VOGU-3710 file (C-alpha; in Angstrom, 3 decimals, decimal comma):
1> mnkykissta> 195,571/-13,689/197,467  194,447/-15,598/200,537  195,846/-12,939/202,875  193,303/-10,451/201,479  190,267/-12,718/202,032  187,539/-11,756/204,481  186,549/-14,823/206,468  183,955/-13,262/208,776  180,362/-13,558/207,560  179,296/-10,726/209,844
11> lrltlliigs> 181,899/-8,403/208,313  180,837/-9,357/204,790  177,202/-8,618/205,650  178,237/-5,265/207,145  180,132/-4,352/203,959  177,104/-5,315/201,875  174,773/-3,173/203,989  177,094/-0,146/203,793  177,508/-0,555/200,026  173,734/-0,876/199,629
21> miflgiwltg> 173,175/2,296/201,648  175,572/4,205/199,392  173,787/2,878/196,295  170,455/3,858/197,867  171,780/7,390/198,384  172,977/7,500/194,770  169,578/6,300/193,584  167,677/8,820/195,720  169,918/11,656/194,526  169,749/10,549/190,905
31> fnvvhwllyv> 172,207/8,421/188,956  172,912/11,242/186,496  173,445/13,844/189,259  176,083/12,250/191,525  179,773/12,390/190,721  181,341/9,212/189,320  183,778/9,010/192,245  180,922/8,127/194,607  180,484/4,832/192,749  184,019/3,641/193,650
41> paifltfaai> 183,503/2,921/197,385  180,047/1,475/196,721  181,448/-0,931/194,142  184,480/-1,796/196,322  182,281/-2,571/199,335  179,798/-4,641/197,333  182,604/-6,546/195,581  184,275/-7,280/198,935  180,998/-8,503/200,416  180,194/-10,819/197,502
51> tgicpslivt> 183,644/-12,277/196,768  185,331/-11,962/200,162  188,330/-10,201/198,562  188,768/-6,638/199,783  190,201/-4,276/197,104  190,720/-1,501/199,655  192,871/-3,817/201,770  194,981/-4,699/198,735  195,536/-1,015/197,912  196,371/0,061/201,455
61> ksifkes> 198,721/-2,859/202,091  200,570/-2,140/198,834  200,909/1,558/199,740  202,085/1,103/203,331  204,098/-2,129/202,806  203,446/-3,674/206,194  205,647/-6,594/207,139
//
């Protein structure tokens, strides 16, 4: 699991800001109006910023099987 960790504080802050902007857009549009799929990247980005583990990186590395 260590190979999926984000060590850069600047990158984690960037992910948090982007996730917050998406949540702000959801809030301004209305939580009951937006499609549920819009929550997925916002949650992934916020989770990656808080924990340092990037779910998107795990998914893409498992799909493309890089060596």
